DRENRO-442060 format. One line per 5 residues: number of its first residue (from 1); their letters; for each residue x, y negated, z of N, C-alpha, C. Coordinates in pm, 1 decimal, always signed. Each point is the difference from the previous one (the first is absolute). Example, Ala and Ser with C-alpha at 12.3 -4.5 7.8 and 13.67 -1.06 7.14 Angstrom:
# DRENRO-442060
1) AS) +1319.0:+569.0:+780.0:-89.0:-119.0:+0.0:+90.0:-120.0:+0.0  -35.0:-105.0:-72.0:+82.0:-119.0:+6.0:-77.0:-109.0:+73.0
# end
This chain:
# DRENRO-442060
1) MKFST) +3126.3:-3521.3:-2337.0:+45.4:+109.1:+106.5:-93.5:-0.9:+126.0  -37.7:-130.5:+31.1:-97.3:-2.0:+122.3:-136.3:+87.1:-41.6  -44.5:-27.0:-125.6:-116.4:+68.3:-43.5:+8.8:+155.1:+17.0  +110.1:+49.4:-58.6:+33.0:+143.9:+10.0:+12.5:+47.7:+133.7  +48.4:-76.1:+94.2:+23.9:+35.3:+132.9:-138.5:+9.2:+60.5
6) ILSAI) -97.9:-95.8:-26.2:-133.9:+10.8:+51.3:-61.0:+134.3:-42.8  +11.4:+18.8:-127.1:-57.9:+130.4:-64.7:+50.5:+113.3:+64.2  +134.8:+5.7:+27.1:+57.6:+118.3:+76.7:-65.6:+12.1:+144.3  -9.7:-112.8:+68.3:-61.3:+12.1:+120.9:-142.6:+48.6:+1.4  -84.1:-42.6:-102.0:-126.7:+58.7:-19.0:-7.2:+147.9:-26.2
11) GLVAS) +91.3:+30.8:-68.5:+26.6:+153.0:-22.6:+27.6:+72.2:+113.9  +81.1:-48.9:+90.5:+36.1:+70.4:+126.7:-114.8:+1.1:+77.6  -85.3:-99.0:+10.5:-121.1:+5.0:+83.3:-94.2:+94.1:-52.2  -20.8:+17.6:-120.6:-79.5:+84.5:-72.2:+45.1:+154.8:+42.2  +121.4:+19.8:-19.2:+50.8:+131.8:+12.8:-18.6:+46.8:+154.0
16) ASAAS) +15.0:-110.8:+87.7:-2.6:+22.0:+145.4:-161.2:+43.8:+54.8  -83.0:-40.0:-95.6:-137.3:+26.4:+33.9:-75.1:+107.1:-100.3  +81.5:+91.6:-22.0:-39.8:+96.6:-100.3:-73.5:+114.6:+40.3  -37.1:+4.8:+137.0:-80.5:+129.6:+45.2:-108.8:+15.6:-72.8  -26.6:+120.6:-42.0:-117.6:+47.7:-76.2:-44.0:+137.6:+35.6
21) LQQVT) -114.0:+49.7:-47.8:-25.7:+143.1:+7.1:+86.1:+79.7:-81.7  +70.3:+101.7:+60.9:+82.2:+90.2:-65.5:-41.4:+143.0:+3.3  +14.6:+81.1:-98.7:-24.8:+141.6:+15.8:+128.2:+67.5:+47.0  -22.9:+111.2:+73.5:+113.1:+71.5:+49.2:-39.1:+142.8:-35.9  +95.5:+60.6:-76.3:-13.9:+136.8:-54.3:+73.1:+116.8:+75.4
26) NFGSN) +85.8:-51.0:+84.8:+90.8:+111.9:+62.8:-11.4:+4.1:+147.3  -136.2:-13.7:+54.1:-11.4:-13.5:+152.7:-6.5:+127.3:+70.4  +28.2:+130.3:-57.0:+14.0:+113.9:+49.0:-119.0:+94.0:-46.3  -26.4:+98.2:+75.4:-96.2:+105.1:-43.6:-129.5:-68.8:-23.4  -53.8:+32.2:-120.9:-140.7:-56.8:-44.6:-78.0:+110.6:-65.0
31) PSGVK) -39.8:+93.0:+77.9:-81.4:+115.2:-64.1:-114.6:-31.2:-64.3  -73.1:-109.7:+26.6:-127.6:-21.2:-63.3:+14.8:-122.1:-107.3  +116.9:-48.7:-33.3:+21.7:-96.2:-96.4:-57.1:-134.7:+17.9  -4.2:-46.4:+137.5:-43.8:-134.8:+36.4:+112.0:-90.2:-37.2  -38.0:-122.0:-56.8:+85.8:-106.8:-42.3:+32.1:-87.7:+106.5
36) MYIYV) +128.0:-36.6:+24.1:+34.4:-87.3:+107.5:+35.9:-143.1:-56.2  -53.4:-104.8:+47.8:+26.2:-137.6:-22.7:+41.4:-66.9:+138.7  +88.0:-103.2:-3.1:+41.5:-44.2:+103.5:+23.3:-156.4:-2.4  -46.9:-69.8:+97.3:+32.7:-141.9:+8.0:+98.2:-26.7:+112.8  +111.9:-48.2:-32.6:+102.3:-44.6:+106.2:+20.3:-153.9:-12.7
41) PDKLA) -39.8:-65.0:+104.3:+18.1:-164.1:-21.6:+137.6:-38.3:-4.3  +19.1:-110.4:-40.0:+132.2:-74.0:-21.1:+61.5:-8.3:+148.4  -92.5:-62.4:+86.7:+47.5:-5.7:+146.5:-40.3:+121.5:+81.5  +85.2:+103.7:-8.1:-39.5:+119.8:+62.3:+43.4:-7.7:+162.6  -92.8:+36.1:+79.7:+25.5:+11.7:+140.8:+119.5:+105.7:+26.7
46) ANPPV) +72.6:-19.4:+111.9:+92.0:+97.1:+39.3:-95.7:+122.8:+59.0  +40.6:+114.6:-53.5:-79.3:+123.2:+49.7:-145.7:-30.8:-33.1  -33.1:-12.3:-121.8:-138.2:-53.9:-29.8:-106.0:+99.1:+17.8  -122.0:-37.1:+48.6:-115.0:+89.8:+1.0:-31.4:+32.7:-139.0  -86.9:+98.0:-9.3:-49.9:+59.2:-134.5:-148.6:+9.5:+3.5
51) IVAIH) -67.1:-49.7:-94.7:-148.0:+27.7:-12.1:-25.6:+70.2:-123.3  -69.4:+106.7:+5.0:-55.2:+69.0:-113.3:-151.8:-43.6:-37.3  -2.7:-44.0:-126.2:-122.8:-65.4:-44.9:-60.4:+76.0:-107.2  -125.8:+61.4:+13.6:-37.3:+99.1:-91.5:-123.8:-42.7:-84.1  -4.1:+5.2:-120.0:-100.0:-35.1:-81.0:-134.1:+84.5:+3.6
56) YCTGT) -89.1:-52.2:-62.7:-136.3:+55.5:-13.5:-21.1:+83.3:-132.4  -101.1:+91.7:-20.6:-18.3:+57.3:-131.6:-8.9:-101.6:-98.4  +47.5:+39.8:-129.6:+23.5:-84.3:-113.1:+110.6:-110.9:+21.8  +56.9:+3.9:+118.2:+100.1:-113.8:+24.6:+133.5:+50.5:-47.0  +99.7:-83.2:+23.4:+145.2:+22.7:-22.4:+86.4:-65.1:+89.6
61) AQAYY) +126.4:+38.7:+18.1:+87.5:-62.0:+89.2:+4.9:-155.7:-34.3  +2.8:-43.4:-132.5:+19.9:-119.6:-37.1:-134.7:-80.8:+35.8  -107.0:+55.3:-19.5:-134.2:-62.9:+33.6:-2.6:-32.2:+150.5  +31.8:+91.8:+81.3:-3.6:-15.8:+146.7:+103.8:-108.6:+42.9  +124.1:+0.0:-70.5:+89.2:-114.8:+22.3:-51.5:-118.2:-27.4
66) NNSPY) -68.1:-12.9:-113.8:-52.7:-127.5:-51.1:-114.3:-44.7:+89.1  -80.2:+87.0:+48.3:-139.3:-43.7:+54.0:-10.1:+18.4:+148.4  +110.4:+35.4:+70.9:+11.8:+6.9:+135.7:+101.8:-103.5:+51.7  -19.9:-32.8:+129.2:+99.5:-110.5:+51.8:+121.5:+39.0:+45.6  +42.9:+129.7:-6.5:+124.5:+46.5:+60.5:+130.5:-53.3:-51.4
71) KGLAD) +4.4:-17.2:-132.8:+105.7:-61.9:-48.4:+40.8:-135.5:+55.2  -93.5:-89.3:+7.6:+22.1:-129.3:+59.0:+45.1:+18.2:+151.6  -72.8:+71.4:+69.4:+34.0:+25.1:+141.7:+126.0:+59.0:+16.4  +57.3:+88.0:-90.9:+126.5:+50.6:+4.8:+107.0:-106.9:-25.6  -24.1:-96.7:-90.8:+75.3:-106.8:-15.6:+20.3:-82.2:+118.9
76) QKGFI) -110.5:-18.9:+83.0:+2.7:-82.9:+113.9:+83.0:+69.5:+115.5  -31.9:+134.5:+15.6:+46.7:+80.2:+114.0:+110.6:+89.7:-9.0  +40.6:+22.8:-131.7:+122.3:+76.8:-33.2:-16.6:+160.0:+10.7  -137.8:+44.7:-4.9:-9.9:+145.7:-14.6:+8.4:+56.8:-134.1  -3.2:+132.2:-17.4:-3.4:+56.3:-126.9:-142.0:+60.7:-21.6
81) VIYPE) -48.8:-0.3:-131.3:-129.0:+52.6:-25.9:+28.2:+117.2:-98.4  -57.9:+128.5:+11.5:+0.0:+100.7:-78.1:-141.5:+10.3:-61.6  +0.6:+7.0:-140.7:-139.1:+5.6:-58.9:+4.9:+144.7:-76.8  -45.8:+99.9:+52.2:-7.5:+126.1:-64.2:-111.2:-6.4:-126.1  +13.1:+79.0:-83.6:-95.3:+3.4:-118.5:-46.5:+133.9:-36.7
86) SPYSG) -122.7:+30.2:+4.6:-54.8:+136.2:-20.7:+33.3:+45.5:-146.6  +29.3:+136.8:-7.4:+52.0:+57.2:-115.8:-140.4:+53.9:-88.2  -97.0:-13.2:+55.2:-137.1:+57.9:-73.2:-75.5:-93.1:-83.3  -70.3:+44.8:-90.9:-88.3:-65.5:-91.8:-103.4:-66.6:+97.9  -23.9:-129.9:-9.8:-103.6:-56.1:+85.0:+73.2:-60.5:+123.7
91) TCWDV) +135.1:+34.3:+27.5:+81.1:-35.5:+99.9:-57.1:+7.3:+145.5  -95.4:+97.1:+23.4:-54.3:+18.5:+132.8:+119.3:+88.8:+70.0  +2.4:+1.1:+130.2:+116.9:+70.7:+76.4:-41.5:+143.5:+23.5  +70.8:+89.5:+21.8:-31.1:+138.0:+32.3:-6.7:-11.6:+151.3  -129.0:+2.1:+59.1:-17.7:-0.1:+136.8:-110.0:+128.1:+38.8
96) SSKAT) +4.9:+95.3:-109.4:-96.4:+105.1:+11.7:+67.1:+147.9:+19.9  +131.2:+9.2:-41.5:+66.7:+125.8:-7.2:+54.8:+35.0:+144.4  +3.4:+128.6:+20.7:+77.5:+42.7:+132.5:+150.2:-38.1:-3.4  +46.8:-20.0:-113.6:+153.2:-27.7:-3.2:+7.1:-160.0:+47.6  -85.7:-83.5:-44.0:+15.9:-138.7:+20.7:-40.6:-23.4:+157.4
101) LTHDG) -82.0:+93.6:+63.3:-46.5:-21.1:+127.7:+83.3:+69.2:+104.7  +133.5:+39.8:-48.7:+91.9:+78.9:+71.3:+131.7:-75.3:+13.1  +53.8:-16.7:+105.1:+138.0:-49.4:+10.8:+103.3:+67.9:-91.4  +74.8:-63.4:-74.3:+91.5:+58.7:-90.3:-62.6:+106.0:-80.4  -127.1:-15.1:-54.9:-71.1:+85.3:-70.1:+20.5:-4.5:-142.7
106) GANSN) +82.3:-102.4:-39.2:+41.5:+2.8:-159.5:-96.3:-61.2:-96.6  -84.7:-87.0:+56.9:-90.4:-77.4:-81.0:+15.6:-151.5:+19.9  -100.3:-82.7:-32.9:+20.1:-148.2:+0.5:+42.2:-54.2:+134.7  -61.0:+50.2:+100.1:+41.2:-51.8:+137.5:+162.2:+24.1:+20.0  +37.7:+113.7:-36.3:+152.2:+35.0:+16.4:+89.0:-90.4:-86.0
111) SIANM) -46.9:-35.9:-127.3:+80.8:-80.2:-79.4:+4.9:-146.3:+49.6  -110.0:-49.5:+64.3:+0.9:-125.8:+51.2:+89.5:-18.9:+121.6  +2.0:+120.2:+84.8:+79.9:-4.3:+127.6:+145.9:+3.9:-46.1  +42.5:+64.2:-119.9:+140.3:-1.0:-43.4:+37.0:-140.7:-47.5  -99.3:-83.9:-62.4:+30.7:-117.5:-40.8:+42.8:-94.6:+127.2
116) VKYTL) -72.2:+27.1:+116.3:+32.8:-77.5:+111.8:+150.9:+34.7:+57.7  +18.9:+133.9:-8.6:+137.0:+50.7:+52.3:+107.3:-58.9:-86.1  -21.3:-5.2:-127.7:+103.2:-64.4:-98.0:+21.6:-130.8:+22.9  -114.9:-86.3:+32.9:+11.3:-149.0:+27.0:+67.3:-29.4:+126.2  -36.6:+82.5:+107.1:+66.4:-19.5:+130.5:+153.9:+20.4:-8.3
121) DKYKG) +48.6:+105.2:-71.9:+134.1:+18.0:-27.7:+71.0:-94.8:-69.1  -57.6:-42.1:-110.2:+70.8:-86.4:-103.1:+10.8:-138.3:+68.5  -104.8:-61.0:+65.4:-1.5:-130.3:+52.3:+15.5:-14.6:+144.6  +34.3:+107.5:+56.1:+23.2:+0.9:+165.3:-138.0:-53.4:+57.0  -97.8:+57.9:-39.5:-132.3:-42.0:+52.6:-16.1:+34.9:+148.6
126) DKSKV) -92.2:-74.4:+64.2:-36.3:+32.1:+135.7:-103.1:+124.2:+4.1  +47.9:+114.6:+47.1:-87.8:+119.2:-2.6:-120.2:-30.5:+99.9  +9.4:-77.7:+87.7:-113.4:-22.8:+93.0:-105.4:-98.5:-55.9  +30.6:-56.1:-113.0:-100.1:-103.4:-63.5:-29.8:+45.9:-142.0  -56.9:+114.0:-6.9:-50.5:+48.7:-141.6:-146.3:-2.6:+9.3
131) FVTGS) -67.7:-64.9:-101.6:-140.9:-8.0:+17.7:-64.3:+34.4:-138.6  -128.3:+42.3:+6.3:-60.1:+41.6:-123.4:-144.3:-62.5:-3.9  -37.2:-44.2:-119.6:-129.5:-41.4:-28.9:-54.7:+25.9:-135.0  -131.6:-24.2:-26.5:-54.1:+29.3:-129.7:-149.1:-31.1:-9.6  -44.6:-8.5:-119.4:-138.6:-25.1:-25.2:-54.4:+121.2:-89.9
136) SSGAM) -139.4:+25.8:+56.2:-81.3:+94.2:-68.9:+92.7:+138.8:-8.3  +21.8:+56.2:-118.2:+76.1:+135.6:+4.1:+144.7:-23.7:+68.4  +55.2:-129.8:-9.8:+114.9:-32.5:+90.4:-19.1:+12.9:+144.1  -129.2:-40.5:+35.8:-25.0:+3.8:+135.7:-15.8:+135.8:+50.0  -49.0:+104.9:-82.4:-12.8:+136.7:+26.5:+139.6:+69.5:+22.4
141) MTNVL) +78.3:-53.6:-83.4:+138.7:+47.2:+9.9:+66.7:-54.4:+126.3  -24.9:-116.3:+38.6:+45.0:-59.1:+122.8:-35.3:+96.8:+124.6  -116.3:+33.2:+0.9:-36.1:+101.4:+104.5:+71.0:+123.7:-7.0  +11.1:+43.4:-125.2:+75.1:+129.1:-8.3:+132.4:-4.0:+44.6  +84.4:-105.2:-39.3:+122.1:-18.4:+25.9:+17.9:-27.1:+163.3
146) AATYP) -90.4:-59.7:+54.0:+2.6:-14.4:+162.5:-17.2:+135.1:+56.1  -68.2:+81.2:-69.3:-27.3:+145.5:+57.3:+120.2:+88.1:-17.6  +62.1:-5.8:-124.3:+112.1:+90.7:-62.8:+127.0:-50.0:+65.5  +28.2:-118.1:+11.4:+118.4:-54.9:+38.4:+3.0:-107.9:+108.7  -64.7:+50.6:+119.8:-1.8:-97.2:+117.4:+150.0:-13.5:+51.7
151) DVFAA) +86.3:+66.2:-51.5:+145.8:-17.9:+55.3:+54.6:-124.3:-82.8  -52.5:-36.3:-110.9:+49.8:-102.9:-97.8:-71.8:-137.8:+20.7  -118.9:-4.5:+19.7:-74.8:-116.5:-6.3:-39.4:-47.7:+144.1  +11.9:-127.3:+26.6:-24.6:-52.0:+134.5:-143.3:-59.3:+10.7  -59.4:-37.7:-123.1:-132.6:-46.1:-7.5:-61.7:+18.1:-145.6
156) GIVYN) -127.2:-3.3:+4.6:-59.8:+8.2:-144.1:-123.8:-88.7:+9.1  -29.7:-58.9:-119.9:-135.9:-79.8:-15.4:-54.8:+52.5:-117.6  -137.9:+26.0:+30.8:-85.6:+58.0:-116.9:-119.2:-83.3:-37.3  -4.7:-25.9:-142.8:-96.5:-87.5:-43.9:-88.2:+69.5:-88.2  -107.2:+61.7:+67.3:-111.9:+72.9:-68.4:+46.1:+128.1:-45.8
161) GVPAG) +22.3:+95.6:+94.4:+67.3:+133.4:-26.3:-104.9:+104.3:+54.3  +43.7:+110.2:+36.6:-72.1:+115.9:+48.5:+102.0:+74.1:+99.5  -50.5:+77.4:+88.4:+83.6:+69.0:+85.2:+95.0:+100.9:-71.1  +126.5:+24.8:+66.6:+85.3:+92.9:-59.8:-69.4:+144.3:+1.7  -3.1:+72.3:-119.8:-60.3:+125.6:+4.1:-142.8:-16.6:-59.4
166) CFYTN) -62.0:-114.0:-1.0:-141.7:-14.2:-44.3:-6.9:+42.8:-147.9  +101.0:-37.8:-85.2:-14.6:+26.2:-147.3:+57.7:+130.8:-39.3  +21.4:+90.6:+98.8:+60.2:+130.7:-18.7:-83.5:+76.8:-101.8  +70.3:+43.7:-115.4:-84.1:+94.2:-100.3:+82.7:+127.9:-31.3  +116.4:-2.9:+72.6:+96.0:+123.2:-40.0:+56.2:-18.7:-147.5
171) SVNGW) -8.5:-110.0:-58.4:+52.0:-26.2:-133.5:+68.0:-140.4:-9.6  +93.9:-19.3:-82.4:+85.2:-116.3:-16.9:-84.1:-109.6:-53.0  -3.8:-117.0:+57.8:-65.8:-119.4:-45.7:-140.6:+38.9:-20.6  -86.6:+83.1:+75.8:-135.2:+18.1:-13.0:-86.8:-101.5:+53.3  -121.4:-5.8:-32.2:-103.3:-100.7:+21.4:-101.5:+77.7:+91.8
176) NSTCA) -18.1:-63.1:+129.6:-85.7:+62.6:+94.8:-121.7:-86.5:+13.4  -103.9:+24.6:-84.3:-109.2:-87.8:+14.4:-74.2:+0.6:+131.7  -11.7:+115.5:+83.9:-53.6:-1.1:+118.5:+73.4:-103.8:+92.7  +129.1:-0.1:-1.1:+76.4:-101.5:+91.1:-36.2:-126.9:-46.4  +25.1:-33.6:-134.5:-10.9:-132.9:-60.3:-148.8:-54.6:+32.7
181) QGQSK) -93.3:+75.6:+12.2:-152.9:-49.4:+28.3:-16.8:-7.3:+127.7  +97.7:+27.9:+90.5:-21.6:-19.6:+152.8:-74.0:+115.5:+69.4  -8.9:+104.3:-64.0:-79.8:+128.4:+45.1:+103.9:+91.7:+74.3  +117.9:-20.6:+14.4:+83.2:+92.9:+75.3:+20.5:-65.2:+144.1  -72.9:+79.1:+89.6:-3.2:-52.9:+145.3:+70.9:+112.2:+89.8
186) ATPQR) +57.7:-36.9:+89.9:+81.8:+91.0:+92.0:-0.5:-70.1:+136.5  +34.7:+83.2:+107.5:+36.4:-48.7:+134.4:+149.9:-63.7:-10.4  +19.9:-104.7:+93.9:+135.8:-41.2:+6.1:+101.6:+110.9:+27.1  -27.4:+98.9:+62.3:+94.5:+112.2:+19.0:+27.7:+70.3:-141.1  -111.1:+23.2:-75.3:+12.3:+71.0:-121.2:+85.9:-93.0:-94.4
191) WAQWV) -26.9:-126.5:-2.5:+82.5:-83.8:-88.3:+148.6:+4.0:+54.8  +8.7:-19.7:+112.9:+148.8:+8.4:+60.6:+64.3:+117.3:-49.0  -72.0:+106.5:-7.0:+79.9:+130.4:-34.9:+63.4:-5.6:-135.5  -64.2:-74.7:-99.7:+51.9:-23.1:-125.3:+150.6:-60.1:+24.5  +2.2:-111.0:+90.6:+129.8:-64.7:+25.2:+103.1:+90.7:+60.5
196) YDAYP) -42.2:+86.2:+89.1:+84.0:+91.4:+66.7:+41.4:+96.3:-86.0  -83.1:+50.9:-96.8:+30.2:+108.8:-89.5:+107.1:-50.4:-121.2  -0.2:-133.0:-13.2:+94.6:-48.9:-111.7:+138.5:+8.0:+41.4  +22.6:+7.4:+134.1:+149.6:+12.8:+38.6:+3.6:+93.8:+143.3  -24.3:+134.1:-33.5:-7.6:+80.0:+104.8:+125.0:-1.6:+102.7
201) GYNGS) -30.1:-6.6:+113.3:+103.3:-1.1:+108.5:+53.9:-140.0:+29.5  -35.7:-96.4:-66.5:+38.4:-136.9:+23.3:-59.1:-56.4:+137.3  +86.0:-47.7:+78.9:-49.2:-46.3:+133.7:+51.1:-146.1:+33.7  +46.7:-75.7:-94.6:+45.4:-127.9:+22.9:-95.3:-110.2:-25.4  +48.2:-117.5:-9.0:-83.6:-117.2:+1.2:-64.0:-5.3:-136.8
206) RPRMQ) -110.0:-66.6:-8.4:-95.6:-11.5:-120.8:-23.4:-148.8:-36.0  -14.0:-29.3:-122.4:-3.8:-133.2:-46.6:-130.6:-67.1:+55.4  +1.9:-136.0:+30.5:-104.0:-69.9:+36.0:-83.9:-16.8:-128.3  -135.9:-9.4:-0.5:-83.1:-13.0:-103.8:-92.4:-106.3:+5.5  -30.2:-68.4:-122.0:-91.9:-107.4:-12.1:-86.7:+30.7:-122.2
211) IYHGS) -137.0:+15.3:+35.6:-86.9:+56.1:-115.3:-97.6:-108.7:-28.2  +0.9:-53.2:-121.4:-79.0:-83.7:-75.0:-108.8:+69.9:-77.7  -132.7:-49.9:+8.5:-98.9:+57.7:-103.4:-109.8:-104.3:-24.2  -50.2:-1.5:-111.3:-115.5:-76.5:-27.3:-134.2:+58.9:+13.8  -102.3:-69.0:+65.9:-123.4:+47.5:+34.9:-83.5:+56.1:-115.4
216) IDTTL) +31.1:-49.5:-127.2:-82.7:+35.4:-108.7:+77.0:+68.2:-96.5  +109.4:+61.0:+26.8:+68.7:+85.4:-86.2:-64.1:+124.9:-38.3  -22.4:+14.4:-134.3:-67.1:+124.1:-48.3:+104.2:+79.5:-94.8  +119.0:-35.5:+2.7:+98.6:+69.5:-77.9:+61.9:+103.5:+79.5  +40.8:-45.0:+113.5:+41.6:+81.0:+113.1:-86.7:-35.8:+125.3
221) NYANY) -125.1:+71.0:+9.8:-100.4:-47.5:+75.2:+45.4:-52.4:+151.1  -72.1:-97.0:+34.8:+26.0:-63.1:+120.8:+6.4:+95.3:+109.2  -73.5:+107.0:+1.4:+9.1:+96.0:+110.9:+136.1:+60.5:+23.2  +82.3:-7.5:-85.8:+128.1:+53.5:+20.4:+90.8:-101.8:+91.0  -55.2:-114.9:+15.8:+78.8:-88.4:+114.1:-12.5:+80.5:+126.1
226) QETIK) -118.3:+27.4:+51.1:-26.9:+58.0:+116.6:+58.5:+128.6:+17.7  +9.2:+86.0:-114.6:+69.6:+132.4:+1.7:+162.3:-17.0:+23.2  +34.9:-109.4:-67.2:+155.3:-33.0:+24.4:+26.4:-48.7:+153.5  -81.8:-80.9:+38.6:+7.0:-33.6:+141.7:-3.5:+134.3:+84.0  -87.0:+90.0:-26.6:-20.7:+111.1:+82.9:+140.8:+91.6:-10.8
231) QWSGV) +46.7:+2.8:-124.6:+123.1:+79.3:-8.7:+117.9:-64.3:+79.7  +20.3:-117.0:-3.3:+123.3:-45.3:+70.9:-37.0:-22.2:+154.8  -117.6:-22.4:+29.9:-54.1:+9.2:+140.0:+37.2:+149.2:+54.2  -41.6:+100.9:-74.9:+33.2:+126.3:+39.5:+147.8:+33.8:+29.0  +80.2:-68.3:-83.5:+145.9:+21.5:+7.5:+49.8:-70.6:+127.6
236) FGYNP) -51.6:-128.6:+29.7:+55.6:-75.8:+101.5:-68.5:+20.6:+125.0  -106.3:+70.1:+15.3:-94.9:+8.5:+116.5:-73.0:-99.9:+36.9  -57.4:-76.1:-102.1:-93.6:-110.8:+25.0:-134.0:+41.4:-24.9  -100.1:-89.6:+47.4:-136.8:+27.1:-27.6:-53.5:-72.6:-126.4  -25.6:+45.8:-108.2:-24.3:-65.3:-114.2:-132.1:-90.9:-6.2
241) DKPIT) -73.7:+33.1:+107.2:-121.4:-59.5:+14.2:-0.8:-122.7:+105.1  +110.1:-19.3:+62.9:-0.9:-98.6:+92.1:+140.6:-68.4:+0.6  +17.7:-95.6:-101.6:+117.2:-84.8:+0.6:+27.5:-73.3:+130.3  +132.5:-19.5:+36.4:+25.7:-71.3:+125.7:-39.0:-145.9:-26.2  +19.3:-58.5:-118.7:-50.6:-140.7:-19.5:-73.1:-2.0:-142.8
246) SSQNT) -97.9:-75.2:-14.5:-56.4:-16.8:-139.2:-19.1:-155.3:-22.2  +42.7:-52.9:-109.4:+5.1:-141.0:-10.7:-61.9:-28.1:-136.0  -114.9:-65.7:+16.6:-64.8:-43.3:-122.6:+59.3:-109.6:-75.7  -19.8:-19.1:-121.0:+56.5:-105.7:-92.3:+152.8:-13.3:+19.4  +57.4:+124.2:-4.4:+148.6:+7.4:+20.1:+55.9:+108.4:-81.7
251) PQANY) +90.9:-15.9:-94.5:+83.3:-123.0:-0.7:-68.5:-116.5:-91.3  -118.4:+12.5:-47.2:-65.1:-104.0:-77.2:-155.4:+22.2:+26.2  -72.9:-82.8:-48.4:-148.5:+6.1:+0.7:-51.3:+129.7:-67.5  -102.9:+65.6:+75.3:-55.7:+131.1:-41.1:+96.9:+120.0:+6.3  +109.0:-22.0:+53.5:+89.7:+122.4:+38.7:-6.4:+19.4:+140.5
256) RTDVF) +4.4:+136.1:+42.9:+2.5:+32.9:+132.6:+118.5:+73.3:+34.2  +77.9:-34.7:+97.6:+132.6:+82.6:+41.0:-30.6:+74.7:+128.1  +18.3:+131.3:-16.2:-9.3:+95.6:+109.9:+129.7:+48.4:+41.6  +48.3:-24.2:+143.2:+123.1:+57.9:+35.9:-40.2:+124.1:+70.5  +56.5:+122.0:-21.2:-36.9:+121.6:+72.5:+113.1:+43.5:+95.9
261) GDHLT) +109.7:-62.4:-21.1:+117.7:+30.4:+85.6:+127.7:-62.3:-68.1  +109.6:+14.7:+57.8:+124.8:-47.3:-49.0:+24.2:+36.3:-132.6  -24.5:+122.7:-56.6:+26.2:+61.6:-115.1:-105.4:-15.9:-111.9  -113.3:-47.4:+33.2:-110.3:+1.0:-105.6:-97.8:-124.4:+7.7  +6.7:-75.0:-119.1:-93.6:-107.2:-16.7:-87.6:+20.5:-120.5
266) GVWAV) -120.0:-18.6:-2.9:-95.0:-15.0:-106.7:-45.2:-122.6:-33.6  -19.9:-36.5:-131.3:-56.2:-117.9:-57.3:-110.7:+27.8:-93.8  -137.8:-49.0:+46.7:-99.2:+28.0:-83.2:-35.4:-131.0:-56.0  -18.8:+16.0:-134.3:-23.2:-119.7:-89.1:-143.0:-12.9:-46.5  -78.9:-59.5:+61.0:-141.2:-10.7:-29.8:-15.2:-75.4:-139.4
271) GVGHT) -75.9:+76.3:-89.8:-35.6:-63.3:-131.1:+118.6:+2.2:-99.8  +92.3:+97.6:+31.4:+126.2:+14.1:-90.7:-14.9:+136.8:-68.8  +39.0:+1.6:-120.9:-9.9:+137.8:-59.4:+127.8:+63.4:-14.5  +39.8:+58.9:-117.6:+120.3:+73.3:-26.6:+102.5:-93.5:-81.0  +104.4:-57.2:+63.1:+34.8:+28.9:+128.9:+23.5:-133.1:+81.3
276) VPIRG) +34.2:+8.2:+135.0:+32.8:-112.4:+66.9:+125.8:-65.2:-32.8  +1.8:-141.0:-42.4:+106.8:-63.8:-45.7:+115.3:+15.5:+108.0  +131.9:+21.8:-50.0:+110.5:+17.4:+91.8:+20.2:-142.8:+69.8  +24.5:+22.9:+128.7:+29.1:-100.9:+87.6:+149.4:+1.7:+36.4  +86.3:-70.6:-83.5:+136.0:+15.9:+21.2:+63.2:-44.4:+129.2
281) ADDMK) -43.3:-128.0:+44.1:+43.3:-54.0:+125.5:-38.5:+91.5:+124.8  -122.7:+42.5:-6.4:-53.3:+88.9:+95.3:+72.6:+131.3:+20.8  +33.7:+47.0:-140.2:+85.5:+130.5:+10.5:+134.4:-27.6:+55.7  +57.9:-114.7:-24.4:+140.8:-23.7:+60.7:-21.1:+1.6:+146.1  -111.6:-51.7:+63.4:-12.6:-3.2:+135.4:-18.1:+147.4:+62.7
286) FFGL) -68.4:+74.6:-74.6:-30.4:+136.5:+47.6:+135.4:+83.6:-4.8  +81.8:-30.1:-106.9:+118.4:+79.2:+4.6:+105.2:-64.0:+86.8  -16.4:-119.3:+41.7:+100.2:-52.2:+90.2:+108.7:-67.5:-70.7  -23.3:-57.5:-122.3:+105.1:-70.2:-79.2:-17.5:-145.0:-18.5
# end
């Protein structure tokens, strides 16, 4: 009897620690067929924050769940993580169509925003603590979501992306070699216009942004770092050439952190290619979690 009681207790502990990545199929309108996966920790905070974590080309929700630190951090802090999955062959994100670059335009960005709304409603999430981050193609989508849904996201962290609108091809899931090679250059005002055009008439607050890029990235050329800094500097009224502070060897050796204002930080990773490794603890600090 005692042995069976012990086994029963072990079973109860196992069932109480059963949080895992789960697919959600009924999250609402999903015009572009993006898949939704979610991680809800066993110890969920009251009115939990929500982080959207977006994979790279060739990636999946499961791969980003396995290889990024957010699951473990969610267990510690009680927030929810949404892992979208691209519907396309090659699993890049649509950051190139007019629809995805438009608020409620009926493309990938729209589907991901609907995942957030579903999660906030179902779990009574804190609408003021919704964040987005991603790597490579997921980083590009992070910039797109910050532009198209500034009313949804409080902050975004970009790991080796390009400015919102840079990959525009007027086709779904198109590849823009000019942008990828770092040859798309514009003024801060022109880059900012892509953000304004993504949600015409919007005059509310916009997400704080942190931009990481590797100095030897040739997949999404390192020149896209400065163009992304120019974009958000244009939006926030900062000087992209004169950070308020510039800290060498921060947050680690060979990284430089530039603060352009309360809403924009850049991290330039010398000697790092594609992509900068995710810095989970630093992400939590930037998100205020």
